[in-house]
Rosetta silent file (secondary structure, phi, psi, omega in degrees, C-alpha in Angstrom):
SEQUENCE: METVKLSRIVEKLAPELHSFLTAHELDLKIVLRDGFSVLEPADAMEIVQHSICEHQKLTLLH
SCORE:     score description
SCORE:     0.000 S_00000001
   1 L     0.000  146.764 -177.011    3.648   -7.164   13.830 S_00000001
   2 E  -144.273  139.973  177.307    2.598   -8.520   10.510 S_00000001
   3 E  -110.693  128.250  178.155    3.995   -8.158    7.039 S_00000001
   4 E  -137.213  161.493  174.645    1.588   -8.123    4.060 S_00000001
   5 E   -78.827  147.834  179.419    1.702   -7.044    0.452 S_00000001
   6 H   -58.314  -32.771 -179.952    0.117   -3.713   -0.412 S_00000001
   7 H   -57.352  -36.978 -179.179   -2.137   -5.609   -2.848 S_00000001
   8 H   -67.763  -41.124  176.994   -3.826   -7.397    0.095 S_00000001
   9 H   -62.246  -44.393 -179.692   -4.503   -4.133    1.824 S_00000001
  10 H   -63.847  -47.733 -175.644   -5.914   -2.546   -1.348 S_00000001
  11 H   -60.114  -38.693 -174.997   -8.067   -5.563   -2.253 S_00000001
  12 H   -82.683  -38.459 -169.823   -9.631   -5.712    1.209 S_00000001
  13 H  -114.567  -21.056 -178.589   -9.974   -2.052    2.181 S_00000001
  14 L  -149.105   61.593 -176.262   -9.704    0.161   -0.938 S_00000001
  15 H   -62.477  -21.009  179.586  -10.361   -1.918   -4.100 S_00000001
  16 H   -69.442  -12.943  178.822  -11.190    1.240   -6.035 S_00000001
  17 H   -91.606   -9.849 -172.659   -7.489    2.166   -5.918 S_00000001
  18 H   -55.876  -44.938 -174.825   -6.230   -1.022   -7.484 S_00000001
  19 H   -70.502  -15.714 -178.756   -6.279    0.256  -11.070 S_00000001
  20 H   -87.872  -11.743 -173.725   -4.211    3.348  -10.081 S_00000001
  21 L  -103.819  146.486  178.664   -1.290    1.330   -8.716 S_00000001
  22 L   -81.546  164.853  178.310    1.512   -0.303  -10.620 S_00000001
  23 H   -60.702  -37.220  178.001    2.323   -3.970  -10.305 S_00000001
  24 H   -63.711  -42.416  178.449    5.518   -3.018   -8.481 S_00000001
  25 H   -63.283  -44.074 -178.747    3.604   -0.854   -5.966 S_00000001
  26 H   -62.635  -25.798 -179.739    1.077   -3.606   -5.386 S_00000001
  27 L   -87.377   -3.154 -179.731    3.927   -6.009   -4.667 S_00000001
  28 L   -64.358  141.787  177.914    5.466   -3.829   -1.980 S_00000001
  29 E   -92.761  130.039 -177.243    5.746   -5.441    1.447 S_00000001
  30 E  -116.931  128.369  177.419    4.189   -3.433    4.243 S_00000001
  31 E   -94.025  122.300 -179.379    4.952   -3.989    7.939 S_00000001
  32 E  -105.098  121.808 -177.045    1.904   -3.441   10.098 S_00000001
  33 L   -61.581  -43.197 -171.371    2.638   -2.726   13.770 S_00000001
  34 L  -108.695    8.234  176.021   -0.740   -3.857   15.008 S_00000001
  35 L    89.982  165.029 -174.465   -1.609   -6.413   12.315 S_00000001
  36 H   -70.612  -32.928 -173.296   -3.960   -6.558    9.333 S_00000001
  37 H   -66.762  -18.763 -179.439   -7.130   -7.187   11.327 S_00000001
  38 H   -99.170    2.690  179.691   -7.228   -3.715   12.904 S_00000001
  39 L   -71.852  142.133  174.774   -6.797   -1.703    9.667 S_00000001
  40 L  -111.362  163.976  177.384   -9.535    0.702    8.655 S_00000001
  41 H   -56.274  -34.716  178.660  -10.111    2.160    5.138 S_00000001
  42 H   -64.689  -35.881  178.871   -8.551    5.431    6.238 S_00000001
  43 H   -67.611  -39.057  177.305   -5.424    3.545    7.282 S_00000001
  44 H   -61.171  -43.694  177.520   -5.319    1.942    3.857 S_00000001
  45 H   -57.851  -45.148 -178.294   -5.444    5.291    2.104 S_00000001
  46 H   -62.487  -44.311  178.289   -2.580    6.564    4.294 S_00000001
  47 H   -62.345  -42.873 -179.993   -0.494    3.440    3.579 S_00000001
  48 H   -65.404  -44.466  178.517   -1.103    3.718   -0.181 S_00000001
  49 H   -59.748  -46.019 -179.692   -0.195    7.386   -0.221 S_00000001
  50 H   -64.943  -39.024 -177.811    3.000    6.799    1.720 S_00000001
  51 H   -67.183  -38.933  177.619    3.941    3.809   -0.468 S_00000001
  52 H   -63.354  -48.924  178.967    3.507    5.869   -3.658 S_00000001
  53 H   -56.603  -44.876  178.946    5.624    8.678   -2.226 S_00000001
  54 H   -66.520  -36.709  177.832    8.412    6.304   -1.217 S_00000001
  55 H   -67.192  -37.419 -176.579    8.336    4.586   -4.584 S_00000001
  56 H   -74.139  -20.660  177.385    8.568    7.888   -6.437 S_00000001
  57 H   -64.934  -29.498 -179.056   11.701    8.887   -4.513 S_00000001
  58 L   -84.750   -9.019 -176.295   13.503    6.119   -6.397 S_00000001
  59 L   -87.091  130.249  176.526   12.234    7.223   -9.785 S_00000001
  60 L   -93.182  128.430  178.154   14.479    9.283  -12.053 S_00000001
  61 L   -98.036  138.011 -179.512   12.816   11.860  -14.203 S_00000001
  62 L  -104.775    0.000    0.000   14.399   12.743  -17.564 S_00000001
């Protein structure tokens, strides 16, 4: 297991997504079961999507 910031995943595997994420989202810590070295771009997309959904659960809309 390895813990990395979402920003590291995005920078390495999906840099085109960087401008769409907030500073808070990029700072999220992600626990990777099999480590960073085995991640593929498709994995990065799934992690980003899940992270955004989880972050939005905490957001209150007025």
